[in-house]
LUMFIFI-77449 format. One record per residue (C-alpha): residue in one letter; x, y, z. Coordinates in steps of 0.2 Angstrom, whole numbers, padded with zeros to 4 digits, always signed. Layout:
AXYZ
...
//
This chain:
M-0038+0011+0043
P-0027+0009+0028
L-0034-0003+0015
V-0019-0008+0005
T-0017-0018-0011
L+0000-0022-0018
I+0001-0030-0035
H+0019-0035-0041
N+0027-0047-0054
V+0042-0052-0043
K+0044-0070-0036
V+0045-0069-0017
E+0051-0083-0007
D+0041-0080+0009
T+0025-0070+0005
R+0018-0070+0023
Q+0034-0063+0029
L+0033-0049+0016
A+0015-0046+0022
V+0021-0044+0040
D+0036-0033+0035
F+0025-0022+0023
T+0011-0020+0036
N+0024-0014+0049
F+0032-0003+0036
I+0015+0005+0031
S+0011+0007+0050
E+0027+0017+0053
T+0025+0027+0036
V+0007+0033+0037
S+0006+0034+0056
K-0008+0021+0058
P-0008+0006+0070
V-0005-0011+0063
T-0021-0017+0070
A-0030-0005+0058
I-0022-0010+0042
S-0028-0023+0030
L-0016-0029+0016
S-0018-0039+0000
I-0003-0044-0009
V-0005-0050-0027
H+0009-0059-0036
N+0005-0058-0055
P+0019-0063-0066
D+0010-0055-0081
F+0009-0038-0073
A+0017-0026-0086
F+0024-0009-0083
A+0029+0001-0098
A+0025-0014-0109
T+0039-0025-0101
F+0039-0038-0087
E+0054-0032-0078
P+0052-0030-0059
A+0037-0018-0056
C+0023-0015-0044
R+0007-0005-0041
L+0001+0001-0024
H-0016+0007-0020
I-0019+0014-0002
I-0036+0019+0004
N-0032+0029+0020
L-0043+0041+0030
W-0039+0057+0039
N-0020+0060+0035
N-0018+0060+0016
S-0011+0076+0009
P+0000+0082-0005
E+0015+0083+0007
N+0012+0066+0014
A+0010+0059-0003
V+0027+0065-0008
K+0035+0059+0008
W+0026+0042+0008
S+0030+0039-0011
A+0049+0041-0007
A+0047+0029+0008
F+0038+0016-0002
A+0050+0017-0017
S+0064+0013-0005
F+0054-0002+0002
F+0050-0009-0015
E+0068-0007-0020
L+0075-0016-0005
K+0062-0030-0003
L+0056-0033-0021
G+0071-0026-0032
V+0059-0014-0040
P+0068+0001-0046
K+0061+0019-0042
N+0055+0021-0060
R+0045+0005-0061
Y+0030+0008-0049
H+0014+0018-0047
I+0005+0022-0031
A-0013+0029-0029
F-0017+0037-0012
E-0035+0038-0010
D-0046+0046+0004
P-0064+0042+0000
G-0070+0050+0016
P-0076+0041+0032
E-0094+0039+0025
Y-0087+0027+0012
V-0076+0016+0022
G-0085+0002+0032
A-0080-0008+0047
L-0088-0017+0062
G-0105-0016+0054
S-0105+0003+0051
T-0094+0016+0043
A-0079+0025+0049
A-0089+0041+0051
A-0102+0033+0062
L-0089+0025+0072
E-0080+0041+0075
G-0096+0051+0078
//
């Protein structure tokens, strides 16, 4: 169940379409169903990267069970392409944090992922 937050400083015409497109892209990239993904996209015109306000973004993905150093490299490249194509953010203007806190620390359906998997 990826929990995803994207913060960016780029003006986007249709933010809801961006959310749909990005959710589908996340699903394909991290091999998780769309129904398991929650996404928050935050437009912050004051978001600075390297002390400038050129197009930039930061992505935080909390994801269970398939994070690995190898996937982080592969996923980072995929997300970089998406950011460049959809937001005009160059590959040198983003950061990504991939986090797996463990299923005991992610809640849903009145329980935790660990208990639901159990």
